[in-house]
N, C-alpha and C positions, 0 to 999 in steps of 0.2 A: 504494499499499500503505499510505502514512502518511498515513492519514485522520482522525485524530483531532485536533479543534481543542483548542488550550490552554485549559484552564479559566480563566486569567486573562486570556485575549486571544483571542477567537474567530476573530480575523483571522489567527492563526498556526497553523501544525500542530505538532503534539507527538507524532508517531509514530502507532503502533498496537501491536495485540497481537503481540509478538515482532519489532517493527520501530521502529528509532530514526531520528529526523530529526536528522542529524548537522551540526555547524557547526565551523568553525575560526576563531581569533581573526585578524583582519587582521593579516598581517606574520608569522604563525608557522604556515603551511600546512606540513604534513609532506612531507618529501622523498619525492619517488618513486624516487630513485636508490638503487642497490644496490652494496656493496662488490664489488670485482673477486674472482672465485672463480677466475682463472686461477693455475694453480701447475704446478710442474715438480719432477720426482724428482731428489733428489741422491743417491740410492743407500741403502745400508745403513750405519748407523752404530752405534758403541758407545755406551753410557752414559757419563757423565763419570766422572772420577776419583773424586770424591766426590759422590755423588747424581745426580740425573737429568741428562739433556743438556739437555732443555728443562723449566725448572724454573717457568714461570709459572701455568699452568692445566694440570689433569689431568681426564680425563673417560674413563669406562668404560661400555661398552654391549654387551650380548649380541648385538645385531644390527649391530655395528660394520662400516663401510665407509671407504674413503678420502674419499669425498665427505661423510659424516657429519662425520668428524674434521675436514675442511677448514672446513665450515660453522659447527662449534663453535670453531675457531680464527680465524674471521675477525677481522681488526684486528691480528693478530700477524704477524711476518715469517715464522715457520715453523711447521711442525707434523709430529708423527711419530706413528707406529702401531708399537705393540708387544704381543707376547703375545695376538695375535688379536682383544682386545677393549678395548685401552687406547690412549687418544688423548693427546698431550702437544703443548702449545702454548708459544711462545717467541720473543723476539726476537734472543736470541743463543744459540749452544751454549756450555755450560758447559765449563771446562777439562777436557781429557782426553778429550772425544768426538771419535773420529777415524773416517774412512771404514773399512769392513772389507769382507770377502768378501760377496757376494750370498748365497752358501750359508748364511751365518749367520742371515739374513733368510728363515727357511723355513717361517713359519706363514702360512696363508691367513687372511683376513679372516672373522670369524664370519658376517657378513651378506652376504658375497661371495666365494665360494671361488676366484674367478679372481683377486682382487686379493691382494696380499701386505700382511700386517700385523705384520711384525718377527720377532723370535725371543725368546729368553731373554736378557734385557737388551739386545736388539739392536732398532734402531728403522729402519723404513723412512721416510726422512726426506724432506719435501717443502718448496719455498719458494714463497711467493706470488710471481706476476709473473715467476717464473724459467722458463727452458727446461728440459727434462729433461736431465740428464746421461746420456747413453746408455752402457750397460755391454754389452759385447759378446763372444762368445767370439771368441779369435784367429782361428779359421777357420770359415767358413760350414760347414755339415753337410746332409747330405741322407739320408732315411730309405732303407734298404735292404731292409727286410721284416721278416718273422717268422721267427725261427730256434730250433732246438732247442738244448739244450745239448751239450757234447762227449761222447766216449765216455769215461767214468768220470773226467771233468774239466770245469771250466767252459769255456764257450766262449771267453770273455775273462777272463784272469788277471792283467792288469797292475795293476788296482787296483779296490777295492770301496768303494761310498759307500752308506750308508743314509739315508732320510729319510722321516718319515711325512707329509711334504707334498710327495712327489717329483713334478716335472714331466720333460718331455724336455729343457727347457732347463737346469734344474738338473743333470742329468746331464751334459749337453754342456759344463758349465762346470767340473764335478769332473774331468772326463775330458780337459781341455785338454791338448794335447801328446801326445795317443794318436791314433791312426789311427781306431779303431773304439770305439764305445760303444753300450750296449744297455740297456734298462729292464726289469725282471722283477719279477713277484709284486707288482706295484703301487709297492713302496716302495724296491726295490733297483735299485742302479746298477752297471754293471761296464764296465771299459775295457781296451783291449788294442791292441797293434800287429799282432796275427795273430787269426784265428779258429782254434781248435784243431780237431783231428781229431775227425771224429765228428758237428760241428755242420753242420747243413743247413737250407735254406730251407724253411719249410712254409707252409700255407696261412693267410692274414692272420687268418682268423676265430679262430684258436688264440690270438691276443694279445687275449684277451676282458677284461682288467682295465683299469678306468679309472685313470688317474694320479690318486692322491689330492689332490694340489695343482691339478689341472686336469681335470675331469671330461670334457672335449671331447677329450682325449688318451688313447692307449692305452699302457699300461705292462706289457706282456708277460703272462704268466700263471704258473703253477706250472711250472718248469723251462722256460719259453719266454721268449726275449728279443726285443723290439721293437728292431732293430738300426739304427744309423745310421753313416755314415763322415764324417770331417770333412775 
């Protein structure tokens, strides 16, 4: 493709239309190595007492993903995602930034709804070269099926939790310590130690709402709970 002779030396090639004959000076060949992109989750963190937890670089994108933020922050020790589209980089956490409940990092990333991108002044924090700090519900849980509400009462009345980015895991975390939990109407979560009178199992097809925080999961329907037991 590089078929044009150089006008000053016909023995040399000087590219062609849309093509470059490329050279590198001896001893300065560009490196083919790439920085490590391995990273692990440290969980959900607050912002600092005065200002940002990660204060070195700020980047925002309406197609934000965890990988995009990691790429932007390559060369730093840590990165964090906040408010669906914001990415922050830094080598140290500023004073006052501390770990907090996963429930406070309830926003999905704008570029990938299956990934978490923080909350209001809350960061999903990652560290390059580190293993993920696993956060788990105290007990494992198993899906029991699709249930109606009770007769004149909620099926589960121990506790209620609402979130516009609801997932089954978030409901499980919110209901830790209770025997039962259920997701309903997409964004609603209910907990309890008993299922109240009148609540009965119904066909799985009635749990037709996708969870807003994970479209691969079902989060009940109107007056219909997708129920699990811890």
